[in-house]
N, C-alpha and C positions, 0 to 999 in steps of 0.2 A: 587544585592540581597546577603546578608551575610549568611554564613552557620555557624551554631552553633554546636560545638562539645561538647558533654557531656561525661565526663569520670566517670564511676561508680567505686567507691572504696569500698572495703569490700568483704564480703562473697557473693558467688553467691546465687541466690534465691533458696529457698527450692524446691527440685525436688520431684515429686510425682511418685510413681511406682505402676503400676497396679498389681493385684493379680497374673496374668500370668507372669509378669516380675519377681516378687518376687519368684514364684515357679520355674521359669527357672534358676535364679541365685542360689537359694538354691540347686536345683538338680545338678547343675554344681559343686557346692562346696562339695556335698556329694558323688561325683563319687569316686571310689576307686583310691587312689593315688593323688587326687586333694588337693591343698592347699587353704584353705579359704582365706588366705592373697592374693594369686595370683588372685583368682577369684574376690575378693573385689576390688583389684587395677584395674583389667581389666574393671570393671563396674563403677569405681570411686565412691565406697561407703565404709563406715567404716566396719571393720570386725565385730564389735559388732552388727551392723545392720543385717549382714548376719546371725549371731548366733541368734539374736532375731527373725528374720523371720523364721529360721529353727525351733526354739522352738515352735513358734506359729503354724506352719504348722504341726509339729508332734503332738501337743496337740489336734488340730482340726481333726487329722486323714487324712490330705491331703497329707502327705508324710510319708515315712517309712525309718527307719535307713538303711544306705547302708550296704550291705553284705560285710564282710571282704574278701580280696583276699586270695585264697589258697596259702599256703607257697610253697617254692620250693620243688620239688619232683623228684625222678628218675623214668624214664619210661623204660620198657623193650625194648630192641632193638635186632633184629635178623639180622645178616648179612648173606645174601644168596650168595652162590658162591664166598666166599672170596678167593682171590688168596693164594695159598700155596707157601712156599719158594721153589724156583727152585732146583731140585736135580742136583748135578754136574754130568757131564759125567763120565763114568768109566775111570780110568787111564789105559794107555797102559803100556807095559813092560818098566821098567826103568824110568818112569816119576815120578818126585818128585813134590809134591804139598805142598805149605806152606800156612797155613791159619793164618791170622793176628788176633789180638784181636778184631778188628771191623768187622770181617767176610770177610776181603779182601782175595782173593785167588790168588796165583802166582804159575803157573805150569812151571816147567823146564823139557824140553825133552832132552834125551841123544844126544850127549855127553854133560855132564854138567861140566863146568869149575869150579874148586874149588873157584876161586876168585869171579866169578859171584854169586855162592851160598852164599859165605861169605857176599857179598855186600847186597844181598836180605835179608838174615837173620839179618844183622845189621840195615836194614831199618825198621824192625818190632820191634826192641828193644826199 
């Protein structure tokens, strides 16, 4: 018994979409931030068809325009119990404290060698 293979060449047969399918595709395309092109490609239809369906549904009152997304905005923020900068301990007698430009602290207790102090100060320059 021989098998016959028939190859169809040309455009695919015209597809029919129900009203529910049209409404679903149009509502997906009308979502804020949605791209009609992306929705049309996902459902394998032309963008002009999506626009035509949308126009028809809007005219018949079966759909409404999508509301625009609100723009970016600042909202108030209150930080409760924010940590404060730690207070340094009080210095003892003869203690030298060197604070660098970035807030670094170096404390030298007596007896302080002049060479050590010079090296510390050079490190902050």
